[in-house]
C-alpha positions as semicolon CSV with decimal commas, in nm:
position;residue;x (nm);y (nm);z (nm)
1;X;6,509;6,906;10,689
2;X;6,195;7,061;10,522
3;X;6,425;7,164;10,245
4;X;6,560;6,820;10,169
5;X;6,200;6,692;10,139
6;X;6,245;6,682;9,761
7;X;6,592;6,548;9,747
8;X;6,518;6,268;9,998
9;X;6,185;6,156;9,757
10;X;6,413;6,175;9,447
11;X;6,696;5,939;9,632
12;X;6,423;5,691;9,741
13;X;6,271;5,658;9,395
14;X;6,600;5,628;9,229
15;X;6,712;5,369;9,505
16;X;6,361;5,168;9,477
17;X;6,380;5,207;9,070
18;X;6,763;5,055;9,066
19;X;6,647;4,742;9,289
20;X;6,331;4,697;9,062
21;X;6,557;4,715;8,757
22;X;6,825;4,487;8,902
23;X;6,551;4,228;9,077
24;X;6,506;4,032;8,740
25;X;6,878;3,951;8,698
26;X;6,818;3,808;9,091
27;X;6,507;3,595;8,996
28;X;6,703;3,470;8,701
29;X;7,001;3,363;8,898
30;X;6,757;3,200;9,153
31;X;6,550;3,017;8,891
32;X;6,884;2,943;8,715
33;X;7,004;2,762;9,060
34;X;6,652;2,597;9,085
35;X;6,645;2,423;8,741
36;X;7,018;2,328;8,796
37;X;6,926;2,163;9,167
38;X;6,694;1,909;9,012
39;X;6,854;1,531;9,004
40;X;6,588;1,398;8,783
41;X;6,541;1,555;8,456
42;X;6,148;1,515;8,468
43;X;6,106;1,707;8,743
44;X;6,339;1,994;8,574
45;X;6,126;1,963;8,274
46;X;5,809;2,000;8,478
47;X;5,932;2,284;8,678
48;X;6,067;2,464;8,329
49;X;5,725;2,442;8,177
50;X;5,521;2,508;8,482
51;X;5,731;2,862;8,527
52;X;5,786;2,902;8,167
53;X;5,665;3,282;8,141
54;X;5,816;3,395;8,488
55;X;6,149;3,193;8,336
56;X;6,148;3,362;8,034
57;X;6,057;3,723;8,165
58;X;6,301;3,717;8,451
59;X;6,595;3,631;8,162
60;X;6,443;3,845;7,926
61;X;6,511;4,174;8,166
62;X;6,819;4,019;8,360
63;X;7,150;4,178;8,319
64;X;7,328;4,048;8,040
65;X;7,706;3,985;8,027
66;X;7,936;4,051;7,694
67;X;8,098;3,776;7,450
68;X;8,407;3,794;7,668
69;X;8,225;3,713;7,980
70;X;7,980;3,504;7,896
71;X;8,150;3,312;7,595
72;X;7,966;3,283;7,243
73;X;8,009;3,316;6,924
74;X;8,227;3,520;6,684
75;X;8,086;3,486;6,283
76;X;8,188;3,585;5,966
77;X;7,866;3,542;5,709
78;X;7,857;3,627;5,326
79;X;7,576;3,683;5,177
80;X;7,508;3,519;4,813
81;X;7,485;3,856;4,597
82;X;7,564;3,631;4,275
83;X;7,240;3,444;4,398
84;X;7,050;3,744;4,414
85;X;7,205;3,854;4,089
86;X;7,096;3,509;3,892
87;X;6,733;3,585;4,017
88;X;6,679;3,912;3,848
89;X;6,838;3,799;3,508
90;X;6,586;3,701;3,216
91;X;6,633;3,518;2,881
92;X;6,893;3,323;3,023
93;X;7,125;3,075;2,771
94;X;7,456;2,877;2,775
95;X;7,617;3,188;2,756
96;X;7,480;3,318;3,054
97;X;7,558;3,005;3,243
98;X;7,919;2,990;3,122
99;X;7,984;3,334;3,250
100;X;7,817;3,281;3,580
101;X;8,000;2,994;3,646
102;X;8,296;3,205;3,576
103;X;8,203;3,473;3,796
104;X;8,145;3,231;4,068
105;X;8,456;3,077;4,067
106;X;8,630;3,404;4,071
107;X;8,453;3,568;4,325
108;X;8,528;3,244;4,519
109;X;8,851;3,313;4,522
110;X;8,862;3,714;4,611
111;X;8,653;3,958;4,849
112;X;8,632;4,191;4,524
113;X;8,274;4,330;4,469
114;X;8,072;4,024;4,275
115;X;7,884;4,319;4,046
116;X;8,238;4,461;3,927
117;X;8,338;4,069;3,865
118;X;8,023;4,024;3,679
119;X;8,098;4,364;3,448
120;X;8,434;4,273;3,371
121;X;8,381;3,896;3,245
122;X;8,064;4,029;3,054
123;X;8,291;4,265;2,897
124;X;8,570;3,988;2,831
125;X;8,302;3,822;2,639
126;X;8,151;4,100;2,462
127;X;7,812;4,075;2,599
128;X;7,568;4,365;2,695
129;X;7,476;4,336;3,028
130;X;7,158;4,463;2,937
131;X;7,075;4,146;2,747
132;X;7,008;3,985;3,073
133;X;6,898;4,218;3,298
134;X;6,649;4,520;3,317
135;X;6,560;4,699;3,001
136;X;6,727;4,638;2,681
137;X;6,805;4,987;2,600
138;X;6,992;5,042;2,950
139;X;7,341;5,113;2,904
140;X;7,624;4,886;3,090
141;X;7,685;5,169;3,346
142;X;7,329;5,197;3,408
143;X;7,278;4,835;3,502
144;X;7,617;4,792;3,721
145;X;7,458;5,074;3,894
146;X;7,119;4,904;3,967
147;X;7,274;4,576;4,057
148;X;7,530;4,771;4,281
149;X;7,237;4,948;4,430
150;X;7,070;4,619;4,478
151;X;7,317;4,419;4,631
152;X;7,411;4,695;4,876
153;X;7,040;4,672;4,981
154;X;7,052;4,331;5,010
155;X;7,351;4,296;5,261
156;X;7,154;4,580;5,480
157;X;6,848;4,400;5,453
158;X;7,020;4,064;5,544
159;X;7,188;4,234;5,814
160;X;6,842;4,401;5,962
161;X;6,648;4,064;5,934
162;X;6,952;3,866;6,072
163;X;6,952;4,124;6,366
164;X;6,539;4,074;6,394
165;X;6,613;3,729;6,458
166;X;6,886;3,724;6,712
167;X;6,696;3,968;6,896
168;X;6,392;3,743;6,932
169;X;6,634;3,444;7,024
170;X;6,718;3,643;7,294
171;X;7,095;3,755;7,235
172;X;7,163;4,078;7,465
173;X;7,409;4,360;7,251
174;X;7,459;4,164;6,949
175;X;7,738;4,315;6,727
176;X;7,646;4,305;6,387
177;X;7,877;4,513;6,103
178;X;7,898;4,496;5,757
179;X;8,291;4,460;5,597
180;X;8,295;4,502;5,245
181;X;8,025;4,448;4,988
182;X;7,901;4,082;5,117
183;X;8,019;4,023;5,418
184;X;7,844;4,055;5,792
185;X;8,057;4,031;6,097
186;X;7,855;3,872;6,396
187;X;7,931;3,857;6,775
188;X;7,679;3,665;7,020
189;X;7,748;3,669;7,370
190;X;7,598;3,386;7,621
191;X;7,496;3,139;7,274
192;X;7,542;2,766;7,406
193;X;7,387;2,586;7,104
194;X;7,577;2,682;6,820
195;X;7,411;2,443;6,562
196;X;7,084;2,629;6,656
197;X;7,199;2,920;6,592
198;X;7,376;2,826;6,260
199;X;7,020;2,716;6,120
200;X;6,879;3,020;6,290
201;X;7,088;3,292;6,080
202;X;7,124;3,088;5,764
203;X;6,785;2,982;5,688
204;X;6,638;3,186;5,433
205;X;6,282;3,147;5,557
206;X;6,131;3,116;5,220
207;X;5,785;2,991;5,278
208;X;5,580;2,869;5,024
209;X;5,223;2,664;4,978
210;X;5,262;2,427;4,681
211;X;4,981;2,191;4,563
212;X;5,072;1,828;4,608
213;X;5,008;1,643;4,254
214;X;4,820;1,310;4,244
215;X;5,006;1,007;4,359
216;X;4,984;0,848;4,038
217;X;5,165;1,135;3,886
218;X;5,438;1,133;4,147
219;X;5,493;0,764;4,097
220;X;5,497;0,845;3,710
221;X;5,769;1,129;3,752
222;X;5,982;0,875;4,000
223;X;5,982;0,615;3,704
224;X;6,115;0,865;3,455
225;X;6,396;0,970;3,699
226;X;6,479;0,639;3,839
227;X;6,742;0,574;3,598
228;X;6,942;0,888;3,691
229;X;7,274;0,838;3,847
230;X;7,354;0,980;4,206
231;X;7,660;1,173;4,224
232;X;7,839;0,970;4,491
233;X;8,109;1,114;4,718
234;X;8,466;1,071;4,684
235;X;8,477;0,953;5,041
236;X;8,180;0,770;5,192
237;X;8,279;0,775;5,579
238;X;7,964;0,943;5,743
239;X;7,625;0,761;5,879
240;X;7,437;0,863;5,588
241;X;7,671;0,753;5,309
242;X;7,525;0,528;5,057
243;X;7,636;0,173;5,095
244;X;7,908;0,098;4,889
245;X;7,756;-0,095;4,555
246;X;7,739;0,149;4,273
247;X;7,779;0,113;3,883
248;X;8,120;0,168;3,644
249;X;8,141;0,510;3,739
250;X;8,124;0,494;4,089
251;X;7,769;0,618;4,116
252;X;7,405;0,433;4,209
253;X;7,088;0,497;4,017
254;X;6,836;0,706;4,227
255;X;6,539;0,417;4,172
256;X;6,777;0,235;4,419
257;X;6,728;0,443;4,738
258;X;6,376;0,558;4,642
259;X;6,084;0,312;4,760
260;X;5,677;0,302;4,768
261;X;5,487;0,243;5,051
262;X;5,181;0,033;5,063
263;X;4,977;0,361;5,064
264;X;5,171;0,461;4,749
265;X;5,367;0,713;4,919
266;X;5,723;0,767;4,783
267;X;6,037;0,751;5,034
268;X;6,407;0,726;5,080
269;X;6,574;0,607;5,365
270;X;6,772;0,805;5,618
271;X;7,087;0,686;5,516
272;X;7,024;0,818;5,137
273;X;6,877;1,163;5,202
274;X;7,176;1,391;5,158
275;X;7,239;1,263;4,806
276;X;6,865;1,202;4,709
277;X;6,766;1,569;4,798
278;X;7,091;1,681;4,642
279;X;7,008;1,496;4,308
280;X;6,645;1,636;4,308
281;X;6,792;2,002;4,265
282;X;6,965;1,906;3,966
283;X;6,892;2,033;3,592
284;X;6,903;1,711;3,442
285;X;6,627;1,607;3,697
286;X;6,430;1,874;3,633
287;X;6,401;1,842;3,279
288;X;6,253;1,489;3,299
289;X;5,984;1,611;3,499
290;X;5,629;1,729;3,388
291;X;5,617;2,115;3,332
292;X;5,576;2,353;3,628
293;X;5,638;2,041;3,873
294;X;5,927;1,963;4,127
295;X;6,027;1,677;4,327
296;X;6,089;1,798;4,728
297;X;6,193;1,590;5,003
298;X;6,020;1,623;5,347
299;X;6,214;1,793;5,617
300;X;6,171;1,566;5,914
301;X;6,172;1,182;5,866
302;X;5,892;0,928;5,980
303;X;5,972;0,598;6,152
304;X;5,843;0,224;6,057
305;X;5,765;0,017;6,303
306;X;6,091;-0,147;6,307
307;X;6,266;0,190;6,386
308;X;6,400;0,255;6,088
309;X;6,394;0,636;5,946
310;X;6,234;0,742;5,602
311;X;6,183;1,060;5,432
312;X;5,874;1,154;5,185
313;X;5,900;1,242;4,853
314;X;5,639;1,481;4,711
315;X;5,587;1,587;4,369
316;X;5,454;1,959;4,386
317;X;5,369;2,245;4,150
318;X;5,668;2,453;4,093
319;X;5,489;2,754;4,105
320;X;5,324;2,857;4,446
321;X;4,976;2,912;4,519
322;X;5,099;3,151;4,803
323;X;5,416;3,272;4,994
324;X;5,543;3,368;5,313
325;X;5,500;3,744;5,234
326;X;5,170;3,732;5,332
327;X;5,231;3,593;5,681
328;X;5,143;3,866;5,946
329;X;5,226;3,672;6,247
330;X;5,361;3,348;6,405
331;X;5,342;3,144;6,714
332;X;5,512;2,825;6,827
333;X;5,260;2,603;7,037
334;X;5,164;2,240;7,114
335;X;4,892;2,079;6,875
336;X;4,554;2,019;7,073
337;X;4,533;1,663;6,956
338;X;4,881;1,468;6,984
339;X;5,093;1,761;7,200
340;X;5,331;1,782;6,941
341;X;5,533;2,124;6,838
342;X;5,388;2,351;6,592
343;X;5,378;2,680;6,450
344;X;5,023;2,882;6,384
345;X;5,047;3,123;6,118
346;X;4,807;3,395;6,061
347;X;4,813;3,590;5,706
348;X;4,717;3,969;5,630
349;X;4,403;4,057;5,442
350;X;4,549;4,001;5,096
351;X;4,678;3,670;5,238
352;X;4,332;3,607;5,433
353;X;4,148;3,640;5,057
354;X;4,373;3,427;4,856
355;X;4,418;3,168;5,093
356;X;4,020;3,139;5,137
357;X;4,043;3,127;4,725
358;X;4,279;2,852;4,718
359;X;4,191;2,597;5,004
360;X;3,785;2,628;4,836
361;X;3,922;2,552;4,538
362;X;4,124;2,268;4,644
363;X;3,922;2,085;4,849
364;X;4,004;1,687;4,930
365;X;4,384;1,792;4,794
366;X;4,700;1,818;4,973
367;X;4,869;2,125;4,999
368;X;5,251;2,125;5,097
369;X;5,387;2,420;5,322
370;X;5,760;2,400;5,165
371;X;6,008;2,634;5,409
372;X;6,330;2,662;5,222
373;X;6,258;2,380;4,962
374;X;6,173;2,124;5,208
375;X;5,816;1,990;5,303
376;X;5,731;2,008;5,655
377;X;5,358;1,905;5,648
378;X;5,117;1,838;5,328
379;X;4,764;1,839;5,493
380;X;4,444;1,752;5,305
381;X;4,214;2,036;5,263
382;X;3,882;1,972;5,451
383;X;3,724;2,268;5,364
384;X;3,742;2,637;5,292
385;X;3,951;2,854;5,542
386;X;3,797;3,204;5,533
387;X;4,027;3,311;5,840
388;X;4,372;3,301;5,701
389;X;4,493;3,107;5,955
390;X;4,727;2,803;5,872
391;X;4,967;2,552;6,053
392;X;5,321;2,379;6,018
393;X;5,399;2,045;6,176
394;X;5,606;1,774;6,173
395;X;5,827;1,994;6,371
396;X;6,095;1,774;6,605
397;X;6,085;2,014;6,925
398;X;5,986;2,325;7,089
399;X;6,286;2,480;7,017
400;X;6,291;2,414;6,661
401;X;5,935;2,550;6,669
402;X;6,025;2,858;6,827
403;X;6,317;2,874;6,581
404;X;6,077;2,874;6,267
405;X;5,810;3,138;6,454
406;X;6,125;3,355;6,484
407;X;6,238;3,371;6,143
408;X;5,890;3,366;5,995
409;X;5,830;3,698;6,202
410;X;6,178;3,847;6,113
411;X;6,122;3,795;5,717
412;X;6,284;3,586;5,453
413;X;6,656;3,686;5,365
414;X;6,694;3,843;5,026
415;X;6,981;3,614;4,941
416;X;7,105;3,280;5,099
417;X;7,379;3,353;5,339
418;X;7,671;3,119;5,451
419;X;7,901;3,084;5,740
420;X;8,262;3,146;5,597
421;X;8,427;3,172;5,957
422;X;8,336;3,098;6,295
423;X;8,496;3,132;6,638
424;X;8,379;2,994;6,947
425;X;8,474;3,132;7,289
426;X;8,435;2,860;7,578
427;X;8,263;2,918;7,887
428;X;8,565;2,850;8,123
429;X;8,732;3,154;7,961
430;X;8,433;3,371;8,029
431;X;8,416;3,227;8,395
432;X;8,776;3,326;8,440
433;X;8,710;3,697;8,338
434;X;8,399;3,699;8,547
435;X;8,597;3,607;8,862
436;X;8,905;3,828;8,806
437;X;8,667;4,130;8,711
438;X;8,462;4,037;9,018
439;X;8,742;4,020;9,246
440;X;8,871;4,383;9,086
441;X;8,568;4,555;9,196
442;X;8,570;4,400;9,491
443;X;8,907;4,471;9,627
444;X;8,883;4,839;9,453
445;X;8,553;4,914;9,645
446;X;8,682;4,760;9,975
447;X;9,005;5,003;9,944
448;X;8,792;5,320;9,888
449;X;8,567;5,238;10,166
450;X;8,842;5,129;10,418
451;X;9,045;5,434;10,332
452;X;8,729;5,678;10,312
453;X;8,638;5,583;10,664
454;X;9,023;5,598;10,847
455;X;9,047;5,930;10,687
456;X;8,731;6,139;10,701
457;X;8,539;5,952;10,965
458;X;8,169;5,957;10,973
459;X;8,212;6,172;10,643
460;X;8,377;5,901;10,497
461;X;8,066;5,669;10,600
462;X;7,839;5,898;10,389
463;X;8,061;5,884;10,076
464;X;8,056;5,497;10,081
465;X;7,674;5,483;10,112
466;X;7,656;5,738;9,813
467;X;7,930;5,479;9,630
468;X;7,693;5,192;9,715
469;X;7,396;5,381;9,521
470;X;7,644;5,496;9,298
471;X;7,701;5,118;9,155
472;X;7,326;5,014;9,221
473;X;7,244;5,291;8,961
474;X;7,499;5,157;8,687
475;X;7,397;4,823;8,702
476;X;7,049;4,900;8,718
477;X;7,089;5,102;8,387
478;X;7,259;4,846;8,221
479;X;6,981;4,581;8,292
480;X;6,715;4,801;8,244
481;X;6,832;4,882;7,889
482;X;6,942;4,548;7,798
483;X;7,244;4,674;7,765
484;X;7,566;4,357;7,824
485;X;7,805;4,404;8,090
486;X;8,156;4,353;7,934
487;X;8,517;4,339;8,062
488;X;8,591;4,666;7,959
489;X;8,253;4,733;8,146
490;X;8,379;4,639;8,485
491;X;8,670;4,868;8,422
492;X;8,437;5,167;8,348
493;X;8,269;5,061;8,719
494;X;8,620;5,046;8,888
495;X;8,718;5,402;8,701
496;X;8,345;5,552;8,862
497;X;8,422;5,445;9,196
498;X;8,726;5,660;9,153
499;X;8,570;5,971;9,004
500;X;8,296;5,931;9,234
501;X;8,526;5,941;9,581
502;X;8,751;6,183;9,403
503;X;8,441;6,421;9,386
504;X;8,381;6,341;9,750
505;X;8,750;6,392;9,821
506;X;8,725;6,776;9,663
507;X;8,409;6,861;9,870
508;X;8,576;6,748;10,184
509;X;8,893;6,904;10,136
510;X;8,692;7,237;10,090
511;X;8,483;7,183;10,403
512;X;8,801;7,128;10,598
513;X;8,922;7,472;10,504
514;X;8,614;7,597;10,598
515;X;8,645;7,504;10,939
516;X;8,983;7,568;10,987
517;X;8,863;7,945;10,861
518;X;8,652;7,920;11,210
519;X;8,325;7,847;11,054
520;X;8,066;7,650;11,195
521;X;7,994;7,267;11,090
522;X;7,698;7,375;10,883
523;X;7,824;7,715;10,751
524;X;8,131;7,510;10,661
525;X;7,949;7,219;10,475
526;X;7,722;7,455;10,284
527;X;8,057;7,672;10,170
528;X;8,255;7,342;10,089
529;X;7,963;7,213;9,853
530;X;7,942;7,547;9,669
531;X;8,301;7,613;9,596
532;X;8,387;7,308;9,476
533;X;8,062;7,219;9,265
534;X;8,238;7,421;8,947
535;X;8,484;7,215;8,993
536;X;8,336;6,887;8,991
537;X;8,109;6,975;8,707
538;X;8,365;7,047;8,484
539;X;8,568;6,707;8,525
540;X;8,248;6,505;8,506
541;X;8,109;6,706;8,196
542;X;8,448;6,657;8,046
543;X;8,442;6,291;8,127
544;X;8,106;6,257;7,968
545;X;8,218;6,414;7,637
546;X;8,502;6,178;7,649
547;X;8,341;5,914;7,696
548;X;8,070;5,962;7,439
549;X;8,337;6,020;7,139
550;X;8,460;5,673;7,265
551;X;8,135;5,516;7,222
552;X;8,058;5,717;6,856
553;X;8,398;5,632;6,707
554;X;8,510;5,316;6,906
555;X;8,380;4,973;6,832
556;X;8,343;4,680;7,055
557;X;8,501;4,667;7,374
558;X;8,572;5,049;7,364
559;X;8,231;5,100;7,315
560;X;8,123;4,867;7,641
561;X;8,360;5,066;7,865
562;X;8,234;5,412;7,718
563;X;7,851;5,291;7,805
564;X;7,954;5,230;8,167
565;X;8,151;5,512;8,201
566;X;7,871;5,719;8,093
567;X;7,610;5,606;8,333
568;X;7,889;5,631;8,617
569;X;7,992;5,985;8,549
570;X;7,614;6,099;8,545
571;X;7,531;5,877;8,855
572;X;7,898;6,020;9,037
573;X;7,740;6,380;8,979
574;X;7,435;6,298;9,163
575;X;7,541;6,112;9,427
576;X;7,842;6,344;9,488
577;X;7,651;6,653;9,506
578;X;7,291;6,532;9,622
579;X;7,294;6,239;9,798
580;X;7,603;6,298;10,051
581;X;7,456;6,641;10,132
582;X;7,130;6,512;10,236
583;X;7,335;6,249;10,476
584;X;7,543;6,568;10,613
585;X;7,192;6,761;10,654
586;X;6,996;6,424;10,860
587;X;7,344;6,399;11,082
588;X;7,346;6,751;11,163
589;X;6,970;6,749;11,263
590;X;7,042;6,424;11,454
591;X;7,366;6,554;11,587
592;X;7,555;6,299;11,470
593;X;7,830;6,496;11,363
594;X;8,039;6,757;11,465
595;X;8,384;6,944;11,379
596;X;8,609;6,632;11,375
597;X;8,354;6,413;11,155
598;X;8,570;6,499;10,859
599;X;8,880;6,350;10,983
């Protein structure tokens, strides 16, 4: 027994670590059931707030389920490489705009490389690319190489930024792969709020701090653009549609859906938000505004005493005083005054220095905090801010605040992205898979346990105990490393059970042979393990190698199967060789085994 002290300690440590790793999964299940048990939504919300940290920790560390088990979203997203290319261009003119319109049209009709389409259009127009890109001395091939490099870099950066956002959102084992020169394939398991995920993934997170112009300047600007017609949609059936009063061309003027509040603030009603927001970005509107200014609309609506919603409109300086690149930390929280959601931001040294100078030079003025072209807030600077701290408020919910925190931490996308394909796997399908998968594991485990006890007597009990520890190890490793359990993963667990028992069968048959030769029980057990070890090791090593190759060269479900198989194979080698041998030694010392214990 003394020789087994280390092995006993090792087994105990493995078992305790496995239970510790699985515990958050149990806590997550228990807390979820507790939340579902409340009949009153207020009680449920209070419990969630009181136990927020515990719930988040349990959910973060619990065993995750894959897309095929829990349901979720399958997305194909396209990075707007053409927008990136337009940002790189200089000296733009009518020829450039005409060519870019053709490129955009052709890029929308095919999946070809955007840079190649661009080069072909410039060649057809007999215009050198260097006229608008990089150095005038560059050849067309050099410009194409540079644009291709920047496009590829933008795709990879978009992939990593989206991965960071998804990781912070809490999706386990997301699948994010590039397809071609501008597309990303994304699979997210367990996602139920599709709209929230879309906003999280598509927001470019372009954060800017812009000076707000005086009210008089805003009113003059609105007067200038008031006669500009709105481009009314061909069908107006949504609740945000403009009422059907229009000019001969079917358009309303901008002034008809813009008003002025008693305090001088300019607004548009909620029903006109989409059309006004689109109009303010048009070139014909921009040309009517003072140089280096633009009209921006608020991100969130305000509400009148009568319950009518409206959006404020701001005239801001087009060139930002500061951009989001200086943000080093963001944190979603509640304001201390009115308990409304907000996001606290901290800046790096460069940003802190600039922010102190900007706020010091603009005391008494408004600075708009603009995210992706919408004004979230426009606070009045009360004093110089030397700490580099700022706040985004005007946020509708804590979830939205947390999403803003995520995208600010992850950084801004190099170019806009859009969803071109979306499929949702419903939770009912996942539930069916879970039930069928659990049934297969249960029936397989039960059949193996009964067979081993009937055929091998007490030795079968030892094999069954080792099998329980084997499954416990597999699940704990998956949970501990935040891996996702998929349907192929469950198949890997079932296969692992067969392999674990197969190793025990090899050992037990060897022991039977030794007993038939007249050896004592202890000598037969030792000989059985020694002689079967090489065969067991060979089979497990080859299985590990095959599983590793499946993981390296496989995708999606194949990788899920391979991961579970690798963990199970390693655990099987440990339980078959170490655990059952220690149990037999303990049985022998306690005189609980005899020659008939192996059937």
